[in-house]
Chimera marker file (.cmm) of the C-alpha trace (Angstrom):
<marker_set name="trace">
<marker id="1" x="-76.549" y="-79.256" z="184.432" r="1" g="1" b="0" radius="0.5"/>
<marker id="2" x="-79.838" y="-79.237" z="186.388" r="1" g="1" b="0" radius="0.5"/>
<marker id="3" x="-82.392" y="-81.197" z="184.371" r="1" g="1" b="0" radius="0.5"/>
<marker id="4" x="-85.132" y="-80.645" z="186.952" r="1" g="1" b="0" radius="0.5"/>
<marker id="5" x="-85.644" y="-77.583" z="189.126" r="1" g="1" b="0" radius="0.5"/>
<marker id="6" x="-88.004" y="-77.908" z="192.092" r="1" g="1" b="0" radius="0.5"/>
<marker id="7" x="-89.636" y="-74.601" z="193.088" r="1" g="1" b="0" radius="0.5"/>
<marker id="8" x="-91.157" y="-74.728" z="196.572" r="1" g="1" b="0" radius="0.5"/>
<marker id="9" x="-94.203" y="-72.518" z="197.123" r="1" g="1" b="0" radius="0.5"/>
<marker id="10" x="-96.564" y="-72.106" z="200.051" r="1" g="1" b="0" radius="0.5"/>
<marker id="11" x="-98.985" y="-69.590" z="198.556" r="1" g="1" b="0" radius="0.5"/>
<marker id="12" x="-97.384" y="-66.568" z="200.238" r="1" g="1" b="0" radius="0.5"/>
<marker id="13" x="-96.010" y="-63.469" z="198.523" r="1" g="1" b="0" radius="0.5"/>
<marker id="14" x="-92.754" y="-64.040" z="200.392" r="1" g="1" b="0" radius="0.5"/>
<marker id="15" x="-92.320" y="-67.511" z="198.892" r="1" g="1" b="0" radius="0.5"/>
<marker id="16" x="-93.215" y="-66.206" z="195.430" r="1" g="1" b="0" radius="0.5"/>
<marker id="17" x="-90.208" y="-63.894" z="195.482" r="1" g="1" b="0" radius="0.5"/>
<marker id="18" x="-88.111" y="-66.939" z="194.486" r="1" g="1" b="0" radius="0.5"/>
<marker id="19" x="-89.934" y="-67.139" z="191.129" r="1" g="1" b="0" radius="0.5"/>
<marker id="20" x="-87.830" y="-64.711" z="189.026" r="1" g="1" b="0" radius="0.5"/>
<marker id="21" x="-84.627" y="-66.376" z="190.227" r="1" g="1" b="0" radius="0.5"/>
<marker id="22" x="-85.978" y="-69.842" z="189.530" r="1" g="1" b="0" radius="0.5"/>
<marker id="23" x="-87.128" y="-68.817" z="186.071" r="1" g="1" b="0" radius="0.5"/>
<marker id="24" x="-83.686" y="-67.435" z="185.185" r="1" g="1" b="0" radius="0.5"/>
<marker id="25" x="-81.960" y="-70.592" z="186.428" r="1" g="1" b="0" radius="0.5"/>
<marker id="26" x="-84.380" y="-72.800" z="184.496" r="1" g="1" b="0" radius="0.5"/>
<marker id="27" x="-83.803" y="-70.815" z="181.304" r="1" g="1" b="0" radius="0.5"/>
<marker id="28" x="-80.021" y="-70.917" z="181.779" r="1" g="1" b="0" radius="0.5"/>
<marker id="29" x="-79.924" y="-74.674" z="182.311" r="1" g="1" b="0" radius="0.5"/>
<marker id="30" x="-82.926" y="-75.533" z="180.094" r="1" g="1" b="0" radius="0.5"/>
<marker id="31" x="-84.428" y="-77.257" z="183.119" r="1" g="1" b="0" radius="0.5"/>
<marker id="32" x="-87.861" y="-78.730" z="183.520" r="1" g="1" b="0" radius="0.5"/>
<marker id="33" x="-89.588" y="-76.754" z="186.283" r="1" g="1" b="0" radius="0.5"/>
<marker id="34" x="-91.570" y="-78.539" z="188.977" r="1" g="1" b="0" radius="0.5"/>
<marker id="35" x="-93.766" y="-76.215" z="191.022" r="1" g="1" b="0" radius="0.5"/>
<marker id="36" x="-94.485" y="-77.828" z="194.389" r="1" g="1" b="0" radius="0.5"/>
<marker id="37" x="-97.020" y="-76.905" z="197.066" r="1" g="1" b="0" radius="0.5"/>
<marker id="38" x="-97.488" y="-78.940" z="200.232" r="1" g="1" b="0" radius="0.5"/>
<marker id="39" x="-100.795" y="-78.771" z="202.097" r="1" g="1" b="0" radius="0.5"/>
<marker id="40" x="-100.989" y="-79.749" z="205.790" r="1" g="1" b="0" radius="0.5"/>
<marker id="41" x="-101.878" y="-83.308" z="206.647" r="1" g="1" b="0" radius="0.5"/>
<marker id="42" x="-104.542" y="-84.623" z="209.003" r="1" g="1" b="0" radius="0.5"/>
<marker id="43" x="-104.393" y="-83.579" z="212.634" r="1" g="1" b="0" radius="0.5"/>
<marker id="44" x="-102.316" y="-85.988" z="214.709" r="1" g="1" b="0" radius="0.5"/>
<marker id="45" x="-103.557" y="-86.432" z="218.257" r="1" g="1" b="0" radius="0.5"/>
<marker id="46" x="-101.194" y="-87.793" z="220.918" r="1" g="1" b="0" radius="0.5"/>
<marker id="47" x="-102.769" y="-90.601" z="222.961" r="1" g="1" b="0" radius="0.5"/>
<marker id="48" x="-101.641" y="-89.169" z="226.302" r="1" g="1" b="0" radius="0.5"/>
<marker id="49" x="-99.252" y="-92.049" z="226.913" r="1" g="1" b="0" radius="0.5"/>
<marker id="50" x="-95.568" y="-91.056" z="226.856" r="1" g="1" b="0" radius="0.5"/>
<marker id="51" x="-93.741" y="-92.656" z="223.934" r="1" g="1" b="0" radius="0.5"/>
<marker id="52" x="-96.891" y="-93.922" z="222.231" r="1" g="1" b="0" radius="0.5"/>
<marker id="53" x="-97.454" y="-92.855" z="218.626" r="1" g="1" b="0" radius="0.5"/>
<marker id="54" x="-100.213" y="-90.398" z="217.835" r="1" g="1" b="0" radius="0.5"/>
<marker id="55" x="-103.123" y="-91.217" z="215.589" r="1" g="1" b="0" radius="0.5"/>
<marker id="56" x="-104.721" y="-89.151" z="212.816" r="1" g="1" b="0" radius="0.5"/>
<marker id="57" x="-108.130" y="-87.639" z="213.370" r="1" g="1" b="0" radius="0.5"/>
<marker id="58" x="-110.278" y="-86.848" z="210.362" r="1" g="1" b="0" radius="0.5"/>
<marker id="59" x="-113.896" y="-85.808" z="210.425" r="1" g="1" b="0" radius="0.5"/>
<marker id="60" x="-116.044" y="-85.536" z="207.329" r="1" g="1" b="0" radius="0.5"/>
<marker id="61" x="-115.711" y="-81.750" z="207.458" r="1" g="1" b="0" radius="0.5"/>
<marker id="62" x="-111.929" y="-82.014" z="207.717" r="1" g="1" b="0" radius="0.5"/>
<marker id="63" x="-111.741" y="-84.345" z="204.718" r="1" g="1" b="0" radius="0.5"/>
<marker id="64" x="-113.905" y="-81.950" z="202.712" r="1" g="1" b="0" radius="0.5"/>
<marker id="65" x="-111.769" y="-78.958" z="203.736" r="1" g="1" b="0" radius="0.5"/>
<marker id="66" x="-108.541" y="-80.800" z="202.881" r="1" g="1" b="0" radius="0.5"/>
<marker id="67" x="-109.962" y="-81.667" z="199.457" r="1" g="1" b="0" radius="0.5"/>
<marker id="68" x="-110.836" y="-78.030" z="198.875" r="1" g="1" b="0" radius="0.5"/>
<marker id="69" x="-107.310" y="-76.979" z="199.925" r="1" g="1" b="0" radius="0.5"/>
<marker id="70" x="-105.810" y="-79.435" z="197.423" r="1" g="1" b="0" radius="0.5"/>
<marker id="71" x="-107.978" y="-77.954" z="194.647" r="1" g="1" b="0" radius="0.5"/>
<marker id="72" x="-107.044" y="-74.380" z="195.621" r="1" g="1" b="0" radius="0.5"/>
<marker id="73" x="-103.363" y="-75.322" z="195.684" r="1" g="1" b="0" radius="0.5"/>
<marker id="74" x="-103.607" y="-76.870" z="192.199" r="1" g="1" b="0" radius="0.5"/>
<marker id="75" x="-105.331" y="-73.747" z="190.842" r="1" g="1" b="0" radius="0.5"/>
<marker id="76" x="-102.664" y="-71.589" z="192.489" r="1" g="1" b="0" radius="0.5"/>
<marker id="77" x="-99.858" y="-73.581" z="190.843" r="1" g="1" b="0" radius="0.5"/>
<marker id="78" x="-101.679" y="-73.495" z="187.502" r="1" g="1" b="0" radius="0.5"/>
<marker id="79" x="-101.660" y="-69.679" z="187.644" r="1" g="1" b="0" radius="0.5"/>
<marker id="80" x="-97.957" y="-69.559" z="188.573" r="1" g="1" b="0" radius="0.5"/>
<marker id="81" x="-97.074" y="-72.028" z="185.802" r="1" g="1" b="0" radius="0.5"/>
<marker id="82" x="-98.319" y="-69.693" z="183.071" r="1" g="1" b="0" radius="0.5"/>
<marker id="83" x="-95.327" y="-67.342" z="183.264" r="1" g="1" b="0" radius="0.5"/>
<marker id="84" x="-92.901" y="-70.286" z="183.113" r="1" g="1" b="0" radius="0.5"/>
<marker id="85" x="-94.722" y="-71.772" z="180.139" r="1" g="1" b="0" radius="0.5"/>
<marker id="86" x="-94.793" y="-68.356" z="178.417" r="1" g="1" b="0" radius="0.5"/>
<marker id="87" x="-90.981" y="-68.355" z="178.767" r="1" g="1" b="0" radius="0.5"/>
<marker id="88" x="-90.890" y="-71.681" z="176.889" r="1" g="1" b="0" radius="0.5"/>
<marker id="89" x="-90.149" y="-73.803" z="179.947" r="1" g="1" b="0" radius="0.5"/>
<marker id="90" x="-91.602" y="-77.259" z="180.471" r="1" g="1" b="0" radius="0.5"/>
<marker id="91" x="-93.535" y="-76.972" z="183.720" r="1" g="1" b="0" radius="0.5"/>
<marker id="92" x="-95.099" y="-79.546" z="186.003" r="1" g="1" b="0" radius="0.5"/>
<marker id="93" x="-97.364" y="-78.812" z="188.973" r="1" g="1" b="0" radius="0.5"/>
<marker id="94" x="-97.406" y="-81.030" z="192.061" r="1" g="1" b="0" radius="0.5"/>
<marker id="95" x="-99.547" y="-80.738" z="195.180" r="1" g="1" b="0" radius="0.5"/>
<marker id="96" x="-98.694" y="-83.014" z="198.098" r="1" g="1" b="0" radius="0.5"/>
<marker id="97" x="-100.205" y="-83.503" z="201.522" r="1" g="1" b="0" radius="0.5"/>
<marker id="98" x="-97.918" y="-83.747" z="204.529" r="1" g="1" b="0" radius="0.5"/>
<marker id="99" x="-95.209" y="-81.954" z="206.456" r="1" g="1" b="0" radius="0.5"/>
<marker id="100" x="-93.555" y="-79.420" z="204.138" r="1" g="1" b="0" radius="0.5"/>
<marker id="101" x="-89.870" y="-80.121" z="204.756" r="1" g="1" b="0" radius="0.5"/>
<marker id="102" x="-90.174" y="-83.894" z="204.696" r="1" g="1" b="0" radius="0.5"/>
<marker id="103" x="-92.430" y="-83.828" z="201.623" r="1" g="1" b="0" radius="0.5"/>
<marker id="104" x="-90.030" y="-81.587" z="199.691" r="1" g="1" b="0" radius="0.5"/>
<marker id="105" x="-86.991" y="-83.731" z="200.497" r="1" g="1" b="0" radius="0.5"/>
<marker id="106" x="-88.810" y="-86.987" z="199.712" r="1" g="1" b="0" radius="0.5"/>
<marker id="107" x="-90.169" y="-85.683" z="196.405" r="1" g="1" b="0" radius="0.5"/>
<marker id="108" x="-86.757" y="-84.340" z="195.375" r="1" g="1" b="0" radius="0.5"/>
<marker id="109" x="-85.085" y="-87.661" z="196.109" r="1" g="1" b="0" radius="0.5"/>
<marker id="110" x="-87.696" y="-89.780" z="194.347" r="1" g="1" b="0" radius="0.5"/>
<marker id="111" x="-87.881" y="-87.612" z="191.198" r="1" g="1" b="0" radius="0.5"/>
<marker id="112" x="-84.207" y="-86.900" z="190.464" r="1" g="1" b="0" radius="0.5"/>
<marker id="113" x="-84.400" y="-83.179" z="191.172" r="1" g="1" b="0" radius="0.5"/>
<marker id="114" x="-81.133" y="-81.370" z="190.436" r="1" g="1" b="0" radius="0.5"/>
<marker id="115" x="-81.764" y="-78.016" z="192.160" r="1" g="1" b="0" radius="0.5"/>
<marker id="116" x="-84.251" y="-76.889" z="194.794" r="1" g="1" b="0" radius="0.5"/>
<marker id="117" x="-85.400" y="-73.240" z="194.765" r="1" g="1" b="0" radius="0.5"/>
<marker id="118" x="-86.907" y="-71.980" z="198.012" r="1" g="1" b="0" radius="0.5"/>
<marker id="119" x="-87.397" y="-68.743" z="199.893" r="1" g="1" b="0" radius="0.5"/>
<marker id="120" x="-86.880" y="-68.576" z="203.626" r="1" g="1" b="0" radius="0.5"/>
<marker id="121" x="-89.391" y="-66.632" z="205.672" r="1" g="1" b="0" radius="0.5"/>
<marker id="122" x="-86.503" y="-65.153" z="207.621" r="1" g="1" b="0" radius="0.5"/>
<marker id="123" x="-87.625" y="-66.169" z="211.095" r="1" g="1" b="0" radius="0.5"/>
<marker id="124" x="-85.030" y="-65.987" z="213.806" r="1" g="1" b="0" radius="0.5"/>
<marker id="125" x="-84.821" y="-66.422" z="217.561" r="1" g="1" b="0" radius="0.5"/>
<marker id="126" x="-87.947" y="-67.713" z="219.256" r="1" g="1" b="0" radius="0.5"/>
<marker id="127" x="-89.970" y="-67.852" z="216.022" r="1" g="1" b="0" radius="0.5"/>
<marker id="128" x="-87.459" y="-70.175" z="214.402" r="1" g="1" b="0" radius="0.5"/>
<marker id="129" x="-87.139" y="-72.271" z="217.566" r="1" g="1" b="0" radius="0.5"/>
<marker id="130" x="-90.904" y="-72.757" z="217.855" r="1" g="1" b="0" radius="0.5"/>
<marker id="131" x="-91.922" y="-72.937" z="214.210" r="1" g="1" b="0" radius="0.5"/>
<marker id="132" x="-88.705" y="-74.320" z="212.743" r="1" g="1" b="0" radius="0.5"/>
<marker id="133" x="-87.595" y="-73.568" z="209.257" r="1" g="1" b="0" radius="0.5"/>
<marker id="134" x="-88.623" y="-75.567" z="206.227" r="1" g="1" b="0" radius="0.5"/>
<marker id="135" x="-85.709" y="-74.078" z="204.273" r="1" g="1" b="0" radius="0.5"/>
<marker id="136" x="-83.212" y="-75.122" z="206.974" r="1" g="1" b="0" radius="0.5"/>
<marker id="137" x="-84.639" y="-78.641" z="207.001" r="1" g="1" b="0" radius="0.5"/>
<marker id="138" x="-84.401" y="-78.910" z="203.207" r="1" g="1" b="0" radius="0.5"/>
<marker id="139" x="-80.795" y="-77.688" z="203.232" r="1" g="1" b="0" radius="0.5"/>
<marker id="140" x="-79.790" y="-80.163" z="205.953" r="1" g="1" b="0" radius="0.5"/>
<marker id="141" x="-81.672" y="-83.191" z="204.682" r="1" g="1" b="0" radius="0.5"/>
<marker id="142" x="-81.814" y="-83.034" z="200.882" r="1" g="1" b="0" radius="0.5"/>
<marker id="143" x="-78.118" y="-83.215" z="199.997" r="1" g="1" b="0" radius="0.5"/>
<marker id="144" x="-78.927" y="-81.221" z="196.855" r="1" g="1" b="0" radius="0.5"/>
<marker id="145" x="-77.875" y="-77.803" z="195.598" r="1" g="1" b="0" radius="0.5"/>
<marker id="146" x="-80.239" y="-75.120" z="196.905" r="1" g="1" b="0" radius="0.5"/>
<marker id="147" x="-81.139" y="-71.760" z="195.388" r="1" g="1" b="0" radius="0.5"/>
<marker id="148" x="-82.391" y="-69.868" z="198.419" r="1" g="1" b="0" radius="0.5"/>
<marker id="149" x="-83.302" y="-66.247" z="198.963" r="1" g="1" b="0" radius="0.5"/>
<marker id="150" x="-84.405" y="-64.332" z="202.007" r="1" g="1" b="0" radius="0.5"/>
<marker id="151" x="-87.226" y="-62.237" z="200.583" r="1" g="1" b="0" radius="0.5"/>
<marker id="152" x="-87.959" y="-58.656" z="201.402" r="1" g="1" b="0" radius="0.5"/>
<marker id="153" x="-90.995" y="-58.444" z="203.664" r="1" g="1" b="0" radius="0.5"/>
<marker id="154" x="-92.277" y="-55.397" z="201.818" r="1" g="1" b="0" radius="0.5"/>
<marker id="155" x="-91.663" y="-55.673" z="198.078" r="1" g="1" b="0" radius="0.5"/>
<marker id="156" x="-92.397" y="-51.956" z="197.590" r="1" g="1" b="0" radius="0.5"/>
<marker id="157" x="-89.275" y="-50.934" z="199.568" r="1" g="1" b="0" radius="0.5"/>
<link id1="1" id2="2" r="1" g="1" b="0" radius="0.2"/>
<link id1="2" id2="3" r="1" g="1" b="0" radius="0.2"/>
<link id1="3" id2="4" r="1" g="1" b="0" radius="0.2"/>
<link id1="4" id2="5" r="1" g="1" b="0" radius="0.2"/>
<link id1="5" id2="6" r="1" g="1" b="0" radius="0.2"/>
<link id1="6" id2="7" r="1" g="1" b="0" radius="0.2"/>
<link id1="7" id2="8" r="1" g="1" b="0" radius="0.2"/>
<link id1="8" id2="9" r="1" g="1" b="0" radius="0.2"/>
<link id1="9" id2="10" r="1" g="1" b="0" radius="0.2"/>
<link id1="10" id2="11" r="1" g="1" b="0" radius="0.2"/>
<link id1="11" id2="12" r="1" g="1" b="0" radius="0.2"/>
<link id1="12" id2="13" r="1" g="1" b="0" radius="0.2"/>
<link id1="13" id2="14" r="1" g="1" b="0" radius="0.2"/>
<link id1="14" id2="15" r="1" g="1" b="0" radius="0.2"/>
<link id1="15" id2="16" r="1" g="1" b="0" radius="0.2"/>
<link id1="16" id2="17" r="1" g="1" b="0" radius="0.2"/>
<link id1="17" id2="18" r="1" g="1" b="0" radius="0.2"/>
<link id1="18" id2="19" r="1" g="1" b="0" radius="0.2"/>
<link id1="19" id2="20" r="1" g="1" b="0" radius="0.2"/>
<link id1="20" id2="21" r="1" g="1" b="0" radius="0.2"/>
<link id1="21" id2="22" r="1" g="1" b="0" radius="0.2"/>
<link id1="22" id2="23" r="1" g="1" b="0" radius="0.2"/>
<link id1="23" id2="24" r="1" g="1" b="0" radius="0.2"/>
<link id1="24" id2="25" r="1" g="1" b="0" radius="0.2"/>
<link id1="25" id2="26" r="1" g="1" b="0" radius="0.2"/>
<link id1="26" id2="27" r="1" g="1" b="0" radius="0.2"/>
<link id1="27" id2="28" r="1" g="1" b="0" radius="0.2"/>
<link id1="28" id2="29" r="1" g="1" b="0" radius="0.2"/>
<link id1="29" id2="30" r="1" g="1" b="0" radius="0.2"/>
<link id1="30" id2="31" r="1" g="1" b="0" radius="0.2"/>
<link id1="31" id2="32" r="1" g="1" b="0" radius="0.2"/>
<link id1="32" id2="33" r="1" g="1" b="0" radius="0.2"/>
<link id1="33" id2="34" r="1" g="1" b="0" radius="0.2"/>
<link id1="34" id2="35" r="1" g="1" b="0" radius="0.2"/>
<link id1="35" id2="36" r="1" g="1" b="0" radius="0.2"/>
<link id1="36" id2="37" r="1" g="1" b="0" radius="0.2"/>
<link id1="37" id2="38" r="1" g="1" b="0" radius="0.2"/>
<link id1="38" id2="39" r="1" g="1" b="0" radius="0.2"/>
<link id1="39" id2="40" r="1" g="1" b="0" radius="0.2"/>
<link id1="40" id2="41" r="1" g="1" b="0" radius="0.2"/>
<link id1="41" id2="42" r="1" g="1" b="0" radius="0.2"/>
<link id1="42" id2="43" r="1" g="1" b="0" radius="0.2"/>
<link id1="43" id2="44" r="1" g="1" b="0" radius="0.2"/>
<link id1="44" id2="45" r="1" g="1" b="0" radius="0.2"/>
<link id1="45" id2="46" r="1" g="1" b="0" radius="0.2"/>
<link id1="46" id2="47" r="1" g="1" b="0" radius="0.2"/>
<link id1="47" id2="48" r="1" g="1" b="0" radius="0.2"/>
<link id1="48" id2="49" r="1" g="1" b="0" radius="0.2"/>
<link id1="49" id2="50" r="1" g="1" b="0" radius="0.2"/>
<link id1="50" id2="51" r="1" g="1" b="0" radius="0.2"/>
<link id1="51" id2="52" r="1" g="1" b="0" radius="0.2"/>
<link id1="52" id2="53" r="1" g="1" b="0" radius="0.2"/>
<link id1="53" id2="54" r="1" g="1" b="0" radius="0.2"/>
<link id1="54" id2="55" r="1" g="1" b="0" radius="0.2"/>
<link id1="55" id2="56" r="1" g="1" b="0" radius="0.2"/>
<link id1="56" id2="57" r="1" g="1" b="0" radius="0.2"/>
<link id1="57" id2="58" r="1" g="1" b="0" radius="0.2"/>
<link id1="58" id2="59" r="1" g="1" b="0" radius="0.2"/>
<link id1="59" id2="60" r="1" g="1" b="0" radius="0.2"/>
<link id1="60" id2="61" r="1" g="1" b="0" radius="0.2"/>
<link id1="61" id2="62" r="1" g="1" b="0" radius="0.2"/>
<link id1="62" id2="63" r="1" g="1" b="0" radius="0.2"/>
<link id1="63" id2="64" r="1" g="1" b="0" radius="0.2"/>
<link id1="64" id2="65" r="1" g="1" b="0" radius="0.2"/>
<link id1="65" id2="66" r="1" g="1" b="0" radius="0.2"/>
<link id1="66" id2="67" r="1" g="1" b="0" radius="0.2"/>
<link id1="67" id2="68" r="1" g="1" b="0" radius="0.2"/>
<link id1="68" id2="69" r="1" g="1" b="0" radius="0.2"/>
<link id1="69" id2="70" r="1" g="1" b="0" radius="0.2"/>
<link id1="70" id2="71" r="1" g="1" b="0" radius="0.2"/>
<link id1="71" id2="72" r="1" g="1" b="0" radius="0.2"/>
<link id1="72" id2="73" r="1" g="1" b="0" radius="0.2"/>
<link id1="73" id2="74" r="1" g="1" b="0" radius="0.2"/>
<link id1="74" id2="75" r="1" g="1" b="0" radius="0.2"/>
<link id1="75" id2="76" r="1" g="1" b="0" radius="0.2"/>
<link id1="76" id2="77" r="1" g="1" b="0" radius="0.2"/>
<link id1="77" id2="78" r="1" g="1" b="0" radius="0.2"/>
<link id1="78" id2="79" r="1" g="1" b="0" radius="0.2"/>
<link id1="79" id2="80" r="1" g="1" b="0" radius="0.2"/>
<link id1="80" id2="81" r="1" g="1" b="0" radius="0.2"/>
<link id1="81" id2="82" r="1" g="1" b="0" radius="0.2"/>
<link id1="82" id2="83" r="1" g="1" b="0" radius="0.2"/>
<link id1="83" id2="84" r="1" g="1" b="0" radius="0.2"/>
<link id1="84" id2="85" r="1" g="1" b="0" radius="0.2"/>
<link id1="85" id2="86" r="1" g="1" b="0" radius="0.2"/>
<link id1="86" id2="87" r="1" g="1" b="0" radius="0.2"/>
<link id1="87" id2="88" r="1" g="1" b="0" radius="0.2"/>
<link id1="88" id2="89" r="1" g="1" b="0" radius="0.2"/>
<link id1="89" id2="90" r="1" g="1" b="0" radius="0.2"/>
<link id1="90" id2="91" r="1" g="1" b="0" radius="0.2"/>
<link id1="91" id2="92" r="1" g="1" b="0" radius="0.2"/>
<link id1="92" id2="93" r="1" g="1" b="0" radius="0.2"/>
<link id1="93" id2="94" r="1" g="1" b="0" radius="0.2"/>
<link id1="94" id2="95" r="1" g="1" b="0" radius="0.2"/>
<link id1="95" id2="96" r="1" g="1" b="0" radius="0.2"/>
<link id1="96" id2="97" r="1" g="1" b="0" radius="0.2"/>
<link id1="97" id2="98" r="1" g="1" b="0" radius="0.2"/>
<link id1="98" id2="99" r="1" g="1" b="0" radius="0.2"/>
<link id1="99" id2="100" r="1" g="1" b="0" radius="0.2"/>
<link id1="100" id2="101" r="1" g="1" b="0" radius="0.2"/>
<link id1="101" id2="102" r="1" g="1" b="0" radius="0.2"/>
<link id1="102" id2="103" r="1" g="1" b="0" radius="0.2"/>
<link id1="103" id2="104" r="1" g="1" b="0" radius="0.2"/>
<link id1="104" id2="105" r="1" g="1" b="0" radius="0.2"/>
<link id1="105" id2="106" r="1" g="1" b="0" radius="0.2"/>
<link id1="106" id2="107" r="1" g="1" b="0" radius="0.2"/>
<link id1="107" id2="108" r="1" g="1" b="0" radius="0.2"/>
<link id1="108" id2="109" r="1" g="1" b="0" radius="0.2"/>
<link id1="109" id2="110" r="1" g="1" b="0" radius="0.2"/>
<link id1="110" id2="111" r="1" g="1" b="0" radius="0.2"/>
<link id1="111" id2="112" r="1" g="1" b="0" radius="0.2"/>
<link id1="112" id2="113" r="1" g="1" b="0" radius="0.2"/>
<link id1="113" id2="114" r="1" g="1" b="0" radius="0.2"/>
<link id1="114" id2="115" r="1" g="1" b="0" radius="0.2"/>
<link id1="115" id2="116" r="1" g="1" b="0" radius="0.2"/>
<link id1="116" id2="117" r="1" g="1" b="0" radius="0.2"/>
<link id1="117" id2="118" r="1" g="1" b="0" radius="0.2"/>
<link id1="118" id2="119" r="1" g="1" b="0" radius="0.2"/>
<link id1="119" id2="120" r="1" g="1" b="0" radius="0.2"/>
<link id1="120" id2="121" r="1" g="1" b="0" radius="0.2"/>
<link id1="121" id2="122" r="1" g="1" b="0" radius="0.2"/>
<link id1="122" id2="123" r="1" g="1" b="0" radius="0.2"/>
<link id1="123" id2="124" r="1" g="1" b="0" radius="0.2"/>
<link id1="124" id2="125" r="1" g="1" b="0" radius="0.2"/>
<link id1="125" id2="126" r="1" g="1" b="0" radius="0.2"/>
<link id1="126" id2="127" r="1" g="1" b="0" radius="0.2"/>
<link id1="127" id2="128" r="1" g="1" b="0" radius="0.2"/>
<link id1="128" id2="129" r="1" g="1" b="0" radius="0.2"/>
<link id1="129" id2="130" r="1" g="1" b="0" radius="0.2"/>
<link id1="130" id2="131" r="1" g="1" b="0" radius="0.2"/>
<link id1="131" id2="132" r="1" g="1" b="0" radius="0.2"/>
<link id1="132" id2="133" r="1" g="1" b="0" radius="0.2"/>
<link id1="133" id2="134" r="1" g="1" b="0" radius="0.2"/>
<link id1="134" id2="135" r="1" g="1" b="0" radius="0.2"/>
<link id1="135" id2="136" r="1" g="1" b="0" radius="0.2"/>
<link id1="136" id2="137" r="1" g="1" b="0" radius="0.2"/>
<link id1="137" id2="138" r="1" g="1" b="0" radius="0.2"/>
<link id1="138" id2="139" r="1" g="1" b="0" radius="0.2"/>
<link id1="139" id2="140" r="1" g="1" b="0" radius="0.2"/>
<link id1="140" id2="141" r="1" g="1" b="0" radius="0.2"/>
<link id1="141" id2="142" r="1" g="1" b="0" radius="0.2"/>
<link id1="142" id2="143" r="1" g="1" b="0" radius="0.2"/>
<link id1="143" id2="144" r="1" g="1" b="0" radius="0.2"/>
<link id1="144" id2="145" r="1" g="1" b="0" radius="0.2"/>
<link id1="145" id2="146" r="1" g="1" b="0" radius="0.2"/>
<link id1="146" id2="147" r="1" g="1" b="0" radius="0.2"/>
<link id1="147" id2="148" r="1" g="1" b="0" radius="0.2"/>
<link id1="148" id2="149" r="1" g="1" b="0" radius="0.2"/>
<link id1="149" id2="150" r="1" g="1" b="0" radius="0.2"/>
<link id1="150" id2="151" r="1" g="1" b="0" radius="0.2"/>
<link id1="151" id2="152" r="1" g="1" b="0" radius="0.2"/>
<link id1="152" id2="153" r="1" g="1" b="0" radius="0.2"/>
<link id1="153" id2="154" r="1" g="1" b="0" radius="0.2"/>
<link id1="154" id2="155" r="1" g="1" b="0" radius="0.2"/>
<link id1="155" id2="156" r="1" g="1" b="0" radius="0.2"/>
<link id1="156" id2="157" r="1" g="1" b="0" radius="0.2"/>
</marker_set>
């Protein structure tokens, strides 16, 4: 039913709590698993003129740091992929640069993803209002089935 399963990861233990659920779904549907990590994009600086678009600022040090983050993200996904591959699942690893919610939705639409697996960080109130919710954005904008969990903050409990 779901030929491709997109698993959204941000490198946190909270996000990784989606992995056992995603693995079970992928095995049940014999899905290809796409592990996705989005790294932040360049800093956008507003010009100080109301309504004018911002412009990206990148120094040599920033470009170097962003390159290192992309490498770390790829290594992270490589380590996560091992357990999926050990379970006999075809696994792809993708690292993108940009805003997380928009990047997830765009990738899913362009690559015929059937199911998106994501964990919410469980923010509410002011935290959600200020920081927003990537999971909420993906639910609203993707139009796809979502496997979402609200992880336990302390896995030992």
